[in-house]
DRENVOKOL-547257 format. One record per residue (C-alpha): residue number from 1; residue in one letter; x, y, z. Coordinates in steps of 0.5 Angstrom, whole numbers, always signed. Example, Ala and Ser with C-alpha at 12.3 -4.5 7.8 and 13.67 -1.06 7.14 Angstrom:
<pts>
pt nr 1&rest a&px +25&py -9&pz +16
pt nr 2&rest s&px +27&py -2&pz +14
</pts>
This chain:
<pts>
pt nr 1&rest m&px +258&py +152&pz +126
pt nr 2&rest d&px +252&py +151&pz +121
pt nr 3&rest d&px +248&py +157&pz +120
pt nr 4&rest l&px +244&py +155&pz +127
pt nr 5&rest e&px +249&py +155&pz +132
pt nr 6&rest s&px +252&py +161&pz +129
pt nr 7&rest s&px +247&py +165&pz +130
pt nr 8&rest a&px +246&py +163&pz +136
pt nr 9&rest f&px +253&py +164&pz +138
pt nr 10&rest a&px +253&py +172&pz +135
pt nr 11&rest f&px +247&py +173&pz +139
pt nr 12&rest c&px +248&py +170&pz +145
pt nr 13&rest s&px +256&py +170&pz +146
pt nr 14&rest h&px +257&py +175&pz +152
pt nr 15&rest l&px +253&py +169&pz +156
pt nr 16&rest s&px +260&py +165&pz +153
pt nr 17&rest k&px +265&py +162&pz +158
pt nr 18&rest t&px +271&py +166&pz +157
pt nr 19&rest i&px +278&py +161&pz +157
pt nr 20&rest p&px +279&py +165&pz +165
pt nr 21&rest d&px +272&py +161&pz +166
pt nr 22&rest w&px +275&py +155&pz +162
pt nr 23&rest v&px +280&py +154&pz +167
pt nr 24&rest i&px +277&py +156&pz +174
pt nr 25&rest e&px +273&py +151&pz +173
pt nr 26&rest m&px +278&py +146&pz +170
pt nr 27&rest t&px +282&py +148&pz +176
pt nr 28&rest n&px +276&py +146&pz +181
pt nr 29&rest i&px +275&py +140&pz +177
pt nr 30&rest l&px +282&py +137&pz +180
pt nr 31&rest v&px +281&py +141&pz +186
pt nr 32&rest e&px +276&py +136&pz +188
pt nr 33&rest m&px +280&py +131&pz +186
pt nr 34&rest k&px +286&py +134&pz +191
pt nr 35&rest d&px +290&py +128&pz +192
pt nr 36&rest k&px +288&py +123&pz +186
pt nr 37&rest i&px +289&py +128&pz +181
pt nr 38&rest p&px +292&py +124&pz +174
pt nr 39&rest s&px +299&py +125&pz +172
pt nr 40&rest t&px +300&py +124&pz +167
pt nr 41&rest p&px +294&py +129&pz +162
pt nr 42&rest t&px +292&py +125&pz +158
pt nr 43&rest e&px +288&py +121&pz +163
pt nr 44&rest r&px +286&py +129&pz +165
pt nr 45&rest f&px +284&py +131&pz +158
pt nr 46&rest n&px +280&py +124&pz +160
pt nr 47&rest i&px +275&py +128&pz +166
pt nr 48&rest y&px +275&py +135&pz +163
pt nr 49&rest k&px +271&py +131&pz +157
pt nr 50&rest n&px +267&py +128&pz +160
pt nr 51&rest n&px +266&py +134&pz +164
pt nr 52&rest n&px +264&py +138&pz +157
pt nr 53&rest i&px +271&py +141&pz +157
pt nr 54&rest p&px +272&py +144&pz +150
pt nr 55&rest e&px +277&py +140&pz +149
pt nr 56&rest v&px +280&py +146&pz +145
pt nr 57&rest i&px +280&py +150&pz +152
pt nr 58&rest y&px +283&py +143&pz +155
pt nr 59&rest i&px +288&py +141&pz +151
pt nr 60&rest s&px +291&py +149&pz +151
pt nr 61&rest f&px +290&py +149&pz +160
pt nr 62&rest d&px +291&py +144&pz +163
pt nr 63&rest r&px +297&py +146&pz +166
pt nr 64&rest e&px +295&py +152&pz +168
pt nr 65&rest a&px +289&py +149&pz +171
pt nr 66&rest t&px +293&py +143&pz +174
pt nr 67&rest e&px +299&py +148&pz +178
pt nr 68&rest k&px +293&py +153&pz +180
pt nr 69&rest a&px +289&py +146&pz +183
pt nr 70&rest l&px +297&py +143&pz +186
pt nr 71&rest a&px +297&py +149&pz +189
pt nr 72&rest r&px +290&py +150&pz +192
pt nr 73&rest i&px +290&py +144&pz +195
pt nr 74&rest h&px +298&py +145&pz +198
pt nr 75&rest a&px +296&py +152&pz +200
pt nr 76&rest h&px +291&py +148&pz +206
</pts>
């Protein structure tokens, strides 16, 4: 991060998303796909990337988001 980004982040850090917020967003993206959720992480990573989910988040929390999405889809 450059100095401007660091300053902005420090000033607005209370507005930034938490990890649970990102997982919810990832889960919602997958739930909207219903039975078309890609079976491979690589394909899901492309979807997250296209939806501006940070790479460090989707790599770490893909499994959790996928499991939650599938549970929600199958609950209906």
